[in-house]
Phi, psi and omega in degrees: 000143173249150183239136180236111180267147179205170175107355178288171179165192179261130181218150178282155175306137184091350181278184183228152172216153172238120176269145177236146176228105182264128179264149182283346178222188183294137177254000185298332181266001180271120187292309183236135171231149185209168174241132173242166172219157182212133174258157180306127179081359182252172177273153176287132182235147178288126177264313182200149176221156180216136179268175181293341179258008173093005176289134184239157174219148184222149168299138185306320186289349180248356180301134181086348180245324182252148176224126176260142177212163178222143177240098183296329180294329180259001181054044187223141173245141183240155171227105176274122183243116179245164178049048184295146181239157178305327180287355173276353179299124183182172167269127182257133181238141171258154182211149177198134176052038177080001179260142180242141171283179187277350179092146176224133187275129174246123179238122179249109185201148176266000000 
């Protein structure tokens, strides 16, 4: 499967963005899908993950602000990001079954 991430951009603090990760094939059989992020010079960190049965996990700093979801019919995973902060600025990557998408840049700045 190949993954195509989209939805990044420039947003002011307090704003919202929704990232999408479209898979080239069915995701219904993929147990875990996730979003990571990475800042220049930093390590890639797990932001959110979701299992095939809907169990989710979140980085502590995004709990209550970000929501991960998956639509198996559309072969797409989403990351709804609300109340964005400057420290959320990073390149966001989706991943599944060891495959990585190309990343989408999120910049939170006034």
